[in-house]
N, C-alpha and C positions, 0 to 999 in steps of 0.2 A: 201935948206937943208931938209925942211919938206918932199919934194917929195922923197928924197933919204932915209929918215928914215922909211917911210911907208913900202916899200918892205922888209926891214931888220927886222922890227918888226913882219911882217906877217910870215916870214920864221922862226923866233924864236918861235912864238906861235905854229906854225904847228909842229915843232920838239918836243916842250914840250908836246903837246897833244899826239903825237905818242908814246912818252915814257910812258905816263900815261896809254894809251890803252894797250901797250905791257905788262906793269907791272900788270894790272888788269887781263889780259888774263892768265898770268903765275899763278896768285893766284887762278883763277878759275880752271885751269887745275890741280893745286896742290890739291885743295879741292876735285875735282872729283876723283883723285887718292886715297885720303884718304877714300872717300865714298866707293870706290871699294874694300877697304881692310877690310870692316866691317865683324864682326864675323858671322860665319855660325851657323844655328840652325837645329836641327834634327826635321823632320816632318814625321809623319806616314801618308803616301799618299795612297789614295784609288783610284784604277783604276776601274771605273764603267763597262768597257767593259769585263775585265777578272774577275771582282768581287773579287779582291785580294788587299791586302795592302802590302806596302814595305816602309822601312825607306829611306828617301832621305835627303840631306842637301841643304838648301837654305839660301839666305841672310836674314837678319832680316827684310829688307824692303819688301821682297817677301812673308814672312811668313803669313801676314794678308790675302793675296789673297788666299792662300791655306786653311786657317782656314775658310774662308767665303764659301768654297766649300765642307766643311765636313771633311777635314783632321784634325788630332789631333797633338798638339805640343808634341814632344817627340818620342823616339824610339818605334817602334811598339810592341816589346816584353815587354815593360813596361807600355803601355797605353791601350792595348786591348787584348782580348782573343777570339778565334773563337771556339764556342761550337756547334757541328754539323754544320748547315749552318748559324748560327747567330753570328754576331760580337758584342761583349759586351765591353763597357768600363770597366776597372778594378778598377776605382775609382768612388766614389759617386759624384753626380753633385755638383758644387760649384760656381753657378752663382748668380748675384744680379740683372740681367735684363732679360726681355723676349727677344725672338729672334729679335724683331724689335727695341730693345734698350730701351724700356720703363722700368723704375725701378720697382723692386719688393720690397715692403716695408719690412724692418726688424722690427719685433714686439717682444718686450721683455716682456711687461706687460701681465700676464696670463689672466686677465679679458678681456683685449682688444683682445687677441688672440682667446679666446673662442667665442667671439661674431662675429667673422669675417665670411663673406660669399664670400670674395674675397681673392686673392692670398697673401701669406706672407711667410717669411722665418725666421729662427733663428739658432743660434748655440745651441748645447746641453748645457743645464744649463746656456744659454746666455754667454758662455765662449769662447772667441775668439780662445784660444789654441786648443779647440776641433775641430774647423773648419779645421785646417791644417791636422788633422788625419782622420776625419770622413766626411768631407764635411758639407753641410748645411742640415737642416731639413726643409721641405716644407709642408704646408697644401695641401689638394687635390685640392683646388680651384686654386692654382698656376699651378698644373699639368694640369688641365682642361681648362686653359685660352686659348682663341683663338689666342693670340699673340705668343704662342709657348714657352714652357719652355726649351726644349732641343735645343742644337746648330743645325745649318743647317746640314742636312745629317743624323741626329739622331732623335730618338723619345723615349718617355717614353713607355716601353713595355705594351702591352695589357695583360689582364688575360690569353688569349689564348697563347700568346708568352711565358709567364712565364710557362705555362703548357708544352709547347714544350721543353723548357729548362729542366724542371723537368724530363720529360720522356726520354730525351736524356741522362740524367745522371743516368738512371736506375730506375726512379720512385721517388715519393715524399718521400718515407721512408728513402732513402739513399742519395738523391741529396744534402741535406744541408751539409753533411759531406764533400762531394767533392767540395763544394763551399767555406767553411770556411777557413780563413787564419789559419796557424798552430801556435803552441806554446801557452803558457799560461802567464798570468800576473804575477802569483806567481813565475813561473820559470824564469821570466825575458827574455823570448824568444818570447812573443807575447802580444796581447791585450785582449784576452779572459780570463775570469775566468776559473779556473780548474773545471771540467776535460776537457773542450772543446772536448766533445765526438766525436770520429770518424773523426776528422778534418784531411784532406789530401791536400786540395786545388788542387786536381788533375785536375780540370777543368780550373784552372788559374783565376777563378772568383774573388778570394781574398776578400771574405766577411769580413768586420770588424764590431765589435759590437757597432754600432753607437747609439743604444738606441732609445727612442721615446719621443715626447712631448705629454702628455696625453690630456691636454686641457679639462676643465670642470670637473676635478677630484681633490681630495684633494692633490694629488702629481702631480706637474706640469711636471717634467721630471722623466723618469724611464728607467732602464735596460741597461744603458751603461755598457760595458764589459760583459753583459749577453746575449744580443740579437741584431740582425741586422734586420731592418724593411725597406721595400721598397714599394712604391706605384706602382700600375698599372694605366693605363689610362682609365680603364673600370669602369663605373658606376655600382652600385648595387641597391641602393635605394636612397631615398631623403637624407638620413643622412649618408649612408655608401658607400664605394668604395672597389673594390677588391685590395688586397695587398699580400705581401709575407713576411715571417720571418724565420730566423733560430735561434737556441738557443744553449747556451753553454753546455747544458746537453743532447742534442739530435742530430740526424743526419737528422731529418725531415725538408723538405722545406714546411712549413705550410702556411695557409692563414688566420690565426687568431684564432678563437675559437678552431678550430681543423678540420682536413680533414674530419672526420666522419660527422660533422655537416653540411658541405657544405656551411657555411655562413661566410662571412668575419666579423671579430670582430671590425674592426677599423673604427672610425668615420672620416668623411671628415675634421673635425676640428683638428684631430691629426696631429702632425708634424713628418714626417718620411723622410728617405733618398730617393733619386731617383737615379736609375742606368739606363743608356741609352743604347739602342740597335740600330744598324745601320738600316737605312731606307731600 
């Protein structure tokens, strides 16, 4: 009897295993089908051969690969503008890590911020809600860090590249007006205080009045809604670096104390926005 039962049990076990394998395979195939149905996202894709960008749609899984090669998340018309031969992002930088993944410290305490000679970031007035509108403010030590502040495929513009932009827009005296976002805070149509002189945003640069962290002064934060300030990657002296600003009462794209002085006003310990340009 035992000899007769063994073949029967073997057949039963084999059939049972086959059913389980078939069921698992069906589940795997079902899972794969669901994965293939994942939502598409818009990517502003850069073609290095033609030096042009176009909007494409890719799966969410594929988006990280595009971003790691210098593409930007979003429709091209909403995330970059081409001014002469320069591609500029239309929003201020908003990262918390260097290019290699190392964290950049967030520093809120003004005395700690002032004493730094290494990279750091903050929100204007240490208020998270300002970050969504204006991006982050960085000291120049973060800009100059060898690990890279800008995403792959991009960099913080040099003093010379800011000058190229200025000249392209008709010179420093009027370039700022062509860069500023339009509307006024009082009118409910913008972020700038009135009068927001000469603002047309004809360049598409979309400058927003992100303000500045002074550091080392009686006032820690200043000029939100009054001025936009950006770093260059170019050193000037032990304490200062080249930068740019636009103001709510002028159309000038200035570099600090004033164009006439030829000297940047801003200290490396100041906190300012960063706008990236294509490599």
